[in-house]
N, C-alpha and C positions, 0 to 999 in steps of 0.2 A: 210570798215568792218575789225575789227580786228580778229586776230587769236582766241581770246578768245571768240568772238562772233561765229565764224565759228564752234569751238568746242562745244559750248553750243547748237547750232542749230542741229548739227548732233547727240549729245548724247541725247538731248530731243526728237529729231525726231525719234530715235531708240525706245525710251520708248513710245511715242505716237504710233508708228506703231504697236508695240507689243500689247498695250492696246486695240487700235482700232479693230486690228484684232480678238483678242479674246473676247472682250466685246463691248467697245465704251466709249465715255466720255474724250478720250485722247486729244481730239481737244481744250479743255479748255486750255491746257498747251501751246499748239502751238500758239493759238491767244493771250494769255496774253504774252507770249514772244515777238511775233512780235510787239506787241503794245508797250512793254517796249523798245524795240530796235529802236523805233521811227515811226513805220507805224500807219497811221490813222486806226481806227477800221474797217472802210469799206474795205481799202487795205489789212489789217490783214485778214479779212474774205475772200477776194478773193484769196489772195496769199496762204493761207492754201490749197486751191482747187487743187493746183500743186501737192503737196505731197500726198493729198488724192488719186488722180486719179492714181499716179504710185504704191502708196501702195496697194491699192485694186486690181490692175492688178496683181501683184506679189502674193497676197493672193490667188486670184480666180485660177490662173494657177496652184499653189501648191495644193490647196484643191481639184481641178479637177483631178490631177495626183493621188492624194491618195483616189480617189473615194468617196469622202465625199459630193460632191456638187450634188444637184438634179438640173440638168440644165432645163429639161422639164418645171417643175412647176415654178422654179426660173424665167425664161424668161417671162412666163405669168404675173408674179407680177412685172416684170421690167416696163411694159406699164404705169399703173397708177402711179407708183414711179417717172418715168421720167417726166410725164406730170405735176405732183405736184411740182417737183423740179424746173422746168422751170418757173412756175408761182411764186414759192418762191424766186428764185434767182432775177427775175425781181423786185419783191418787195424789196428784201434786198439792192439793189442798190438806194433805194430812201427813206428808212426808218431806224430809230434807233431800235435796237433790245432790249433794257434794259427792257422794260415793259414785252416783250414776255419771256424773260429769267426767271423772277420771276414766272411767270405761269408754264413754264416748270420745274422749280426747284420743285415746289409744286406737279407736276404730277410725277416726278421722285422719289420723296419721297414716294408717294403712292405705285409705283411699287416696290420700295424696301422693303416696307412691305410685299407685297405679295410673293416676292422672299424669303424672311426669313420665313415667315409663312407657306407656303405650297411648300417646296423645291422639293418634288416628282414630282410636275407638270412640273418642268424645267429640270429634270434629264432623264425623260422616254419619249420615242416618243409616240404618240397616233395615231395609224394606221388608224383609222376611220376618222380622221380629214385629215391626209395627202393624203387619197385616195378620200375625198369628192371634188366633182367639186366646183370650185370658185363661190362664191355667191356675190351678189351685195356689201354686207358689206366688203368683203375681198377687193374689189377694192376701195371702200371708204376710208378704213383705210389706205392702202398704198398710195392713193392720198394725203392723210393728212400728213402722214409721209414724204413722198417725198416734199411736200411743206415745211416742217420744215427743212429737209435736205438741200433744196436749199437756204431757208432764212438764217440759221445760222449754221447749221451742228452740233453744239455743243451737244452731247448726243443723237444724232440720232440713233446710233447703239442700244441704249437701248430700244428705241420704235420699232425699227425693229425686235430685238429679242423678245420682249413681243408679238408681232403680230405673228411672226413665230411659237412661242411655244404655245400661248394660242389660236390662230385662226387656224393656219395651222397644228399644231400637233406635230412639230419636236422637237427633243431634243436640248440641247444647242450647242452640237457639230455640228450638220447639219444646225442649225438655223445659226450659226456663218458663215458658208460657203455660204448659201444664202444672208445673210446680206451683205457680201462683194461683191457678184454679184450685188445687186440692188445698191449698192453705185457706184460700177464701171459703171454701165449702165447710171446713171444720172450725174456722175461726170464731163464728157466731156462737156455736154450741160451747166452745171451750170458754170464751168471754162470759157467757151466761152463767157457767158454773162458778166462775171466780166472783162474778157479781153476787150471786147467791150467798157465798161464803164471806161477803164483805172484804174480799182481797182486790178491790180496783179502787185507785184514786183518779177520778174523772178529771180533775184540774190537771194534773201532770199528763194524763193519758191524751187529752184533747189537744193539749198544746204541742205535745210531742209528735201528734198526728199530722200537724200542719207541715213540718218537715218531711215526714215519712211520705206524705202524699205527693208533695213536690218531688222528692227524690224518685218515688216510684214511676211518676210520670215521665220523668226525664229519661230514666233508664229504659223503660218499656217503648217510649216513642222513638229513641235512636238505637234500639237493640240490633235492628238489622244493619244499620250504618257501621255500628261497632264491631260487628262480626263474631263468629264463634271463637276465633283465636283470642281476641281481647277478653271474652267471657272467661275462657279457659284460664288466662293469666290472673284475672280478678279472682276466680275460685282458689287458685293455688296460693296466692298472696293471703286472702282472708282466711282460708283453711288454716295455713300455718299461724297466722296470728291468733285465731281462735283457739288452737290446740295449746300454744303457749301460755294463753290467759287460763284456760282450764287447768292446766298443769301446775299453775301457781309461778310461773317464771316472772311474771309482772302483773300488775293489777290497774285495769282502766280506771278504777276509782280514784287511785293515786294521780293519775293524769289529769283527771277532772278537777281534782282538789287543787293542783298546782296551777291549772288555767285560771280558776275562779279566784285564786288568792292574788292574782297580778292586778 
């Protein structure tokens, strides 16, 4: 591993940690970079989980200190998410994700439309939904989201935020905090499965984690200052970028190749 690769890993990790903490979708950058650096797609998918685990741990601790995190309800939502992620991770170790990526890209594009069309639903909390007892469809939704997170993780934050806002009634700031808790809950199980199947490169994963942790700390620490409107704009931008990548309009790996060749 060259110094240029180490620097690119840390810098991209910081960017991804910041994006994932406030919105989601940053994982597409990480996986593209790891594949460009020579890791097989399955190993890149598993290696990314190291950074995800450490990044979300820092974010959750910081959100908790700032009293943004709804621990009680968040923990209840962790159970179906973790179960789904375990099944998704097991599936990911045996299947290619290319077809699923196209389906997810279409779903994300639809979600992008609603974020732009009715922004007020994402900026204000809905108390009646927050206080509502969890229904079967809540568990079903987080079970499916957990499966996708365990399977490929790319863009899982968007779907968690959508569920937390539209089904659970949280505004974007609090939804982001709980989203990080959900990912933290399933990340150890997902990582353990990829480790078992030999699909984790610890050298790349730990170096990448340095940037991810710093990005997550910065994003979670200043989330209140940045505000829900800023978070919404980040989600719109990253959502669009992720959709274009998944649809093959451009490739992050080509961008990294250009940067490292200079």
